[in-house]
N, C-alpha and C positions, 0 to 999 in steps of 0.2 A: 691078690697077685701083685708082686712087686713090679716096679717100673724102672726103666733106664731112661735117663734124660740127656739131651744134647743141647748146649748153648754156645753161642759165639758172638764175637764183635760187640763187646761192651764199650770199648774205646774210652775207658776211664781216664780222666784228665782233660777231656775236651768237651765242649768248646770253652767252658769256663769252669773254675773250681766249684762254683755254686751249683751249676747244672750237673756236673759230674757227681757231686755229693748226693744230689737228689736221686740220680739214676742208680748210684751205688746202693742207697738205702732201699730202693725198689727191688733191685736184684736180690738183696739180702732177705727181703720179705718173701720173695718168690721161693728162695731156697728154704726158708722156714716152712713154707706151705707144703713143700714136697718131701721134706726130710723123712717123714714117717713112712712113706711108701717107696722111697728111692732104693733100688738095689745097686745103682751105680750112677755117677754123674760125670759127663764128659764136657770139658771146657775146650772148645775147638778153635782156639786162636783169637788173637787181638783182644785179649782181656783188657789190656792197657793200650792207650794211644801211643805210648812210648815206654820202654822198659829196658834198662841196662844194669847189669849186676857187676859192680866193681868187686874187688876181692873181698872187701869187708863192708861194703855199703850197697844198699838197694834204694831205689827212689822212695822218698817219703810220701805218705798218704796211703789211701786204699786200705786202711786198717780195719774198716768194717768188713769188707769182703775177705781179706786175708784171715781175719779172726773167724769169720763164718766158715770158710773152707777148712780151717784147722778144727773147728768144732765138729763139722760133718765127718771129717776123716777120723777124728778121735772116737766118734760114735760108732765106727765100724763100716761106714759107707765107702766103697772104693771110689777114688777120685782119679781122673786122668786129665792131664793138661797137654795141649798142643800149642806150639809156637805159631804165631801168625806173622805177617809181613811187618806189623808194627811193634811186635814184642819178640822178634827173633833173637834178640841178644840175651835170652834167658840162659843161665848157666846151671848151677846146682842148688840154688836157694830153696826151691820147692821140694826138691828131693831130700835135702838135708834137714830142712826146718819142719816139713810136714810128712815126709815119707811118701810123696806123690811123684809118680813117674812123669817125665816131660818128654813128649814125642816131637821130633823136629821134621819127621817125614810121615806120610800116610801109613796107617797100619790096617791090618785085617783082624777083626774080632768076630767071634761067634757069640751072638746075644739071643737068648731065648730060642735057640735052634736055627737062627737066621744068620747068613753071612753078611757082614758089614765091611765096607771099605771106607775108612774115616781119615780125613785130613782137612787142614784149613783151606787148601785149594789154590794158594798163591803160587804162580809159576807153573801150574799144570796145564796141559793141553796145548794146542797150537797157538802161535802168535805171541804178543806181548814180549817181544825180544828185548826191548829196553829194560823192562823190569827184571827179566831173568838175568841179564848181565849185571844189573845193579845189585841183585841179591847175591850173586857170586862174590862181588866186592865186599858187601856188608858182612857176609859170613866167613870171609877169609880170616884165618887166625891172626895173621899179621895186622890186618886192619883193626880187628877187635883189640889186640894188644896195644896198638898205638892210641886208639880212642880211650882206653883205660887209663892212660897217662894224663889225659886232659882233666882238669879239675871239674868235679860234678856241676858246680854252679855255672860253668861255661859249657861243658859238654852236653848236659841235659837240656839247658836252655836252647842251644843251637839245634839239637835233635828234635825238640818239641816244635820248634819253628818249622823245620822241614817236614816233619810228620803231618802237621796241620795243613801245610801248603800242598803236600802231595795228595792228601785226602780230598781237599777242595777241588783240586784239578781233575780228579778222577770220579767225582760224585755223579756227574751226568752219565758217564759211561757205565759206572757200576750199577746204577739204578735203572738201567734200560733192560727190558726183558728181550733177549735175543732169541728166546725159544730154543729150538733144536740147533741153531747156529752158534750157540754159546760155547765158549772154550771148555768149560767144565763138563757140559753135556757131551761134547765131542770126546773128551778124555774118558768119561765114564763109558761111552759106547765102545771105544777102542778096548778098554780094559775088559768089558763084558764079552768081547769077541775072543778073549784069551782064557777067561775063567768066569764062572757065574758068581755074581753077588746079588743078594736080595735087595740090598740098599747101599747107595753111595751117599755119604754124609759129608757135606762141605759147608764152609762159611765163606768169608771173603767178599762175596758179591753184594752183601747188604740187601738182598732181595729175597723174600720168602718164596721158594719154588718147590713144587712137588711134581716132577715130570717122569713119565714112563720112559725108561731107556730101552727096555725090551720086555719079552714075556716074563712076568713075575720079577721084574727088576725096576726100581725107582731111584731117581736122583733127587735128593732133598737138599735144598740150600736153606740154612737156618735163619736167614735174614739178619737182623741186628736188634740192639736195644737202644739205639739212638732214635729210631723212628717207629719200629714195628713191635718190639717186645715179643718176639716169636721164639719158639723152641721146638724141638722134636721129642717125642716120647714113644717108647716101645712098651707095649702091653699085649700080652698073649701072642707074642711073635709078630705083631703088626706095628709098624712105625708110622706115626702121623705127625703132621706139622700143626702146631697150635699157637694161640696168642694168649699171653698172660693178661688177664683183666682182673683187677683187684675188686 
């Protein structure tokens, strides 16, 4: 039986180039380990700690992962990529270079007969007003156009500084288990009252979670690869949260 995999929050590029390279190699080893049994792979946001696509330039680095994604896609495995709050400035590079769709909003997919609601999770649910306002600014076409005129050596450097500062400031909050009071849990519960989903798949929180939202419905948070090395896998219609151990 083939399996579908969900991964998120690699944050490649942080905290140092050396640490990021080691993490990237580990992710590629994981992808090698699953490629024979993968029917689809979902990258659910924050693959990179910062990513901005100029018209003819993308950030240097990450060639191991990008090459591995190309290899998997060329072998016939469907790949799906979601933007996160750290790599929301993706444009069409993945679509044109790899033929991989990029989703900027949550989507509904049926996998092995089960209904899935999939998204990175940033800006969903109640609260976090400051981030929601900031996201509207960052995704504004005029703001993206203006940033595109900044030389990459300056623009990427400044963006990386703010990205790392933002993540450090939110680490304590992100890694606290709020249980059923958590924003994404509340969001999933509200969506479930409107339509049934068997699984809600989110990243963003950096905390591996598998919580029952309602009868026959679970909210799964994918954790991250900075600390937990966790992922979700669907087999025989059942989605489970697992940890990669080499």
